[in-house]
N, C-alpha and C positions, 0 to 999 in steps of 0.2 A: 464541682465541674470536673469531669474526667479529662485526661490529657488530650484525647482525640478531639473532644468538643472544644477545648481551649484552643488547640491549633487551628481548627476550622474557623472559629470566631476571629482569630487574629488574621487568618488568610483572607477572609471576607473583608475585614477592615483595611488590610493592606491593599487589596485589589481595588477597593473603592476609593483609595487615596486618603484614608483616614488614619493610617499608621505607616510608619517607615518600614521598608523591606526587612530591616533587621530587628523588628519589634519582638520577634518570637525566637530568641536565641536559646534553644534547648535541644536536648537529645531525646525528647519524648517520641512516642510512636506516631507514625505518619503513614497514611495509605493513599495511593492514587491509582487511577485507572487510565489506560491508554487504548484508544480506539482509532481505527483508520478506515477510510473509504466508505463513508456513510451515505454517499450520494444516491439519490433516487434515479428516475428515468428522464428521458428527454422531454416528456410532457409536463415536467414539473412536479410529478408525484413524488412523495417521500419514499424512502426505502421501505420495501414491503413489510419487513418485520421490525421496523424501527420501534414500535411500542414495546415489543418483547425485549429488544436490546436495551432500551432505556430502563425498563423495569428490572432487568437483570443487573445492570450497573448500579441502579439506585439501591438495590439490596446489598451491594458490596459496602455501602456506607462510606464512600471515598471522601477524602478531604479536598481532592481536586480531580478533575477529569481533563485529559489532554486529547485533542482530536488532531490526527496526523494527515489532514488534507483529503481532497476530493470529497467534499461534504455536500455539494450541490452539483446538478448537471452543468449549469453555468451558461446555457445558450451558446454552446460551442459550435453548433451546427448552423447557426444563422450566417448568411452571407453578409459581410460587413460587420460593423460594430454591434456588440451585444446590446439588447434593449435594457436600459437601466431599470425600467419598471418590472421586467421579468426577473432580473437578478435580485432586486430588492425584495420582491415577493417570495422568491426562493429562500432567501436568508431569513425573512421574518417567519415563514412557515416552519423552517427547521429550528430556529431559536425558540419558538413557542413550544415545540415538542421537547427540546433539550431542557427547558425549565423543569421538567419532571425529574431530572437527575438529582436535584437537591444539593448540588455542589457547584463551586466555581468552575467555569469551563474556559480553557485556553486552547488556541488552535493555531495551526500553521497551514499555509495554502498548498493546494495541489493544482495540477494543470487545468482542472475543471473549474476551480474556484477563481483563478486569475488567468484569463486567456487573452486579454487585450486591455486597452487603456480604460475602457468603461469599467470592467470588472476589477481592475487594479484600484481605481479611485474609490469604488464602493467598498472594497476591502479596507482601504486606509480609513475611510469614513467610519466604518463600523468597528474595526478590530485593531486599528493602529499599525505602526511600522514594525518591521522586523529588520534585523534580529533584536531580541530583547531578553532580559534576564529577570527571573522572579525568584525571590528568596523566601523560604518558609522554614522557620527554625534554623537548623543547621544543614538544610538541603537547598541547593540551587538548581533551578530549571532554566535551560537555555533553549530558546525557540529560534529556529533557523529557517531560512527560505531557500529551498532547493529547486524551486520552480523558475521557469523563464519569467522575467519581470520586465515588461515593456517600458522603455524610456519615453519621455515626452517627445511627441512627433512621430513615433513609430506606430503606424496604422495597421500593422499586421495582426492576424489572429495567431494563436499559439503555433509557432513553427514545429512542424512534424518531427524534425531531427532532435528537438529538445523534449520530446514527449516523456522520456525517461529521466528528465531532470538535467540540471546543469551543475558543474562543479561549483563549490562555494566561491564567491567573489573575493577579491583581495580585501574588501571592507569587512566581509564576514569572517575571514581568516584572522584579520586584525582584532575583531571583536572577540573571537575565541582565545587569541593570545592574551588579551587583556583580562578576560575572565579566568584564564588559568593562573595568571599572576595573583588574582584575588582569591583563588580557590582555597588558600590557607585559612580563610575565614569560616569555611564550612566543612562538613564531614562527607558530603556526597554531592555529586554533580550528575545530572541527567540531561541528555540532548534529545531534541525532537525536530523532525523534518518529514517531508512527505516521501521523497524518493529514496531508493536504495542506492545511494551514492557509494556504498561500501560493497556492493554485490560482486564486482569483478576484482580479481586479485591484483590486477595492474591499474586499478582506478586511481585517479588523482587523490582521492580521499586518503589513501595509505601513505602518500608522500607529502601531502600538504596539511591535512587536518589531524589525522591520528597521531603524528609525532608530537603535536602540541600537548597531548594528554599525559605524556610520560612524567611520572612522579607526582601526578595530581589525582584527586579522588573522583575521576570520571568512572561511573559505574555502568552506564548503559546508554545506547543510542537507539531511538525508536523511529521507525518509518511506517507509513501507512499506505504505500502504493499497492496496487492490485496487479500482480504479475511480476515475474513468471510463475509465482506461487501466491497463495493467500497468507500463509504463515511460514516464516523461516526464522532460524536462530543460528547465530554464530558467536563464538567467544574467541576473541583474538587480543593478545597482549593485555589480558586481564579485563577487557571491556566486553560486555554483552551487547550484541546487536540483534534487535527484534524487528521483524516485519509482521504486522498484524492488520487484518482487513476483513471487511464484511462484504459479501456479494449481493448484488441485486439480482432480480430474476433473469436467468439466461434462457433464451428460447431453445426449444427442443431441436429446431433446425440447426442452430449454432452448435449445440452439444454433439449432434450427430456428425456435423461436417468439419469440426475443428478439434484436433487433438489437444491443443493448448487450452481450449475452453473446457474440455472434459477433465483435464488434469486439475485446473483451478477449481472447478465445481465439485470435484471429488473430495476436496479438503473441507473440514468443518470451518464455519465462521468463528472467529476468535476475538477476544480482547485480552489484554494483559493487566493483571493486578500486581502492584508493587507495594510491599510492606517494608517500611524503614523502621527498624527497632534499634535505636541507639547506633552502634557501629555496624549492625547487621542489615543486609538487604535481602529480601526474599521475593522471588518472582513466581507467580502462578498464572497459568494460561487457562482461560475459561472458554468453553464452547457455548455458542448460542444458536438456537434454531435446529439443533441436532434431531430433535423429536418432532418439532412442529412444522418443519419446512417440507417434509415429504420427499426430500432429495435423496434420502438414504434407505429407501424401501426397496424390496425386490422388484416391485412393479416399475419403479422409476428406472432401476438398473436395466430391466429388460427393454423399456422404451428407448433408452439411449444406446445400449450396447447389443441388443439381440433382436431389434425390430426386423432385421433381414436375416435372421438365423437360418442357416442351411443354403443360402443363395451362393451362387458362384463368386460374386463379388466379396461376400463376407469370408468365404473359404480362402480366397486369394489374400485378403487383408490379414487373416490370421496366420497364413503361411509366410507372408512377407511383411511382418508387423514392425520391423526395425529397418533403418536405412541399410544396414549391412545385409540383411536378408533380401531386401528389395534389390540391391545391387547384384547380389549373387544370382537371384532369380532372373534378372534382366540379362546377365551374362550367359546364363544357361539357355534362355530363350534365343539369344543372339547366336549362340553356338549351334543350337538346333536348326535355326533358320538358315545359317550358313551351310550346314551339312545337307539340309533339304534342298537348298539351291544347287549345291554341287551335284546331288543325285539327279535332280531334274535336268541339269545341263548334260550329264552323262547319258541319260535316257534319250534326250533329244538328239544328241550327237550320234548315238547308235541308230536311231530311227533314220537320220539323214543318210548314214552310210548304207543302211539296208535298202533305202529307196534308190540309191545310185546303182546298186547291183541288180 
């Protein structure tokens, strides 16, 4: 039995409760894949290219797969509580498809997965509580919850102001602190959550969470939120931060009307492959759907960007395509309007004088 197969067998046993987390203390090779934002649409349909995504990941032959949130639509548009039958059906449909990965799957919630008490309770029923730690060989995986988590009695749907996540709670920070104290038992630590809590330079992440990593083997933090980009990477204080996500179909109307949608859709869909080889960690970014989606063809580009080529509106947009250019153009128009008004006033004044004489 080769080392990869041995580790996978031990991982499956540990996840099934048949072996202790420390049963595979070795420096053998380990591969895992990180995916984000696999949700389908509001009608409950799965991600359009999910079969291709699953096939691509399966061929990576990973020992484990981590899903970083927004995995189902979640009935977020319903007035009042989510329908538990709808949510359960969404999860069962997705999990049946994910069985094709051929590897253990771990997940953290996004704002579509948990948006009220109903979805919270179904998450707990199916996937358990967070935060949690998983140990495989000399590698530890920490699963965190960056989403709004309703407390008992809170009947709200997901508050809009927390759509981009909430800072880690005191309990989760304490969990991280405890795990850092235990980090001497392992060679590598990886963190997973949905939101990009690390995106802003002044985010609470950098003063509350990141300092806990100092002098500990934290290698990377993975997030799966969608926006303001689909893929992003940052290395700070020796830790890699990855955003990786997959896009569902975006309407032509939205692509034409929203710059943010065009920017997102112009990026390739990606997932990250991580290879741990003893003391070394290697990251690879894989694209999926690049040739099959049709989004990167000249015809699609023309549909989105040149459907009104030559029109006055398009010429103005190209001329004033940045906020600075737009402001300059508005100032120029205002100046011309002012001068035009002055000229009209002078002409009218002259006419009135002429009429008096």
